[in-house]
C-alpha positions in Angstrom: -9.8 71.0 -19.2 -6.6 69.3 -20.3 -4.6 67.2 -17.9 -0.8 67.6 -18.0 1.0 64.5 -19.1 4.3 63.7 -20.9 2.2 62.5 -23.9 0.2 65.8 -24.1 3.4 67.9 -23.8 4.9 66.0 -26.7 1.7 66.3 -28.8 1.4 70.1 -28.2 5.2 70.6 -28.8 5.0 68.7 -32.1 1.8 70.2 -33.6 0.9 73.6 -32.2 2.4 77.1 -31.8 -0.5 78.4 -29.7 -3.5 76.8 -28.0 -6.9 78.2 -27.2 -10.3 77.0 -25.9 -13.7 78.2 -25.0 -13.6 77.4 -21.3 -12.4 79.6 -18.4 -9.3 77.4 -17.9 -7.4 75.5 -20.6 -6.1 72.9 -18.1 -8.2 71.0 -15.6 -9.2 72.8 -12.4 -7.8 72.6 -9.8 -4.7 72.2 -12.0 -2.9 68.9 -11.7 0.9 68.7 -12.0 2.9 66.0 -13.8 6.4 64.8 -12.9 9.1 66.4 -15.1 11.2 63.4 -16.3 14.2 65.6 -17.0 14.5 67.6 -13.8 14.4 65.0 -11.0 10.6 64.7 -11.0 9.7 68.4 -10.5 6.0 69.1 -10.7 4.9 70.9 -13.9 1.6 72.4 -14.9 0.5 73.2 -18.5 0.8 76.9 -17.8 4.3 76.7 -16.5 5.5 74.6 -19.4 3.6 76.3 -22.2 3.9 80.0 -21.2 7.2 80.2 -19.3 9.0 77.2 -20.8 8.1 77.4 -24.4 6.6 80.9 -24.8 3.4 79.3 -26.3 0.4 81.5 -26.0 -2.7 80.2 -24.2 -6.1 81.6 -25.2 -9.1 81.1 -22.9 -12.8 82.0 -23.2 -12.7 82.2 -27.0 -16.1 82.1 -28.6 -15.6 79.0 -30.8 -19.3 78.5 -31.4 -19.6 81.9 -33.2 -16.4 81.0 -35.1 -17.9 77.6 -36.2 -21.1 79.4 -37.3 -19.1 81.9 -39.4 -17.0 79.1 -41.0 -20.2 77.2 -41.9 -21.8 80.4 -43.4 -18.7 81.1 -45.4 -18.0 77.4 -46.2 -14.4 78.1 -45.2 -12.5 76.3 -42.5 -9.1 77.9 -42.8 -8.2 81.4 -41.6 -5.6 83.4 -39.8 -6.2 83.8 -36.0 -4.7 86.5 -33.8 -5.6 87.8 -30.4 -5.1 91.5 -29.7 -4.1 92.2 -26.1 -5.2 95.1 -23.9 -2.1 97.3 -23.5 -2.0 98.1 -19.8 1.3 99.3 -18.3 2.4 96.7 -15.8 -0.5 94.5 -16.6 -0.5 90.7 -16.7 -2.7 88.7 -19.0 -5.6 90.2 -21.0 -9.2 89.5 -21.6 -9.7 87.4 -24.8 -10.0 89.4 -28.0 -9.6 86.9 -30.7 -9.8 87.9 -34.4 -10.3 85.4 -37.2 -9.3 86.9 -40.6 -10.8 85.0 -43.6 
């Protein structure tokens, strides 16, 4: 998984509006925390910064191998990606349900 660091935070902020992977946890497990240079050295994890701080969605357990195969078959490498959540009243999080629209 990804290790939180000021460099990674800057990279994600500058280049992405959402992040997803094919593993059970996007960040390394157990999660490490990095010092927040702005707030007196508070400890920050990727989930805290990305979800709560930036509102940046995190996708986990996406089947990227199947997506790569479909891209290869279509000879297309750009597409629209969305993830439909399970609508459960009072629920938190959702199983992955990514959709790639070519």
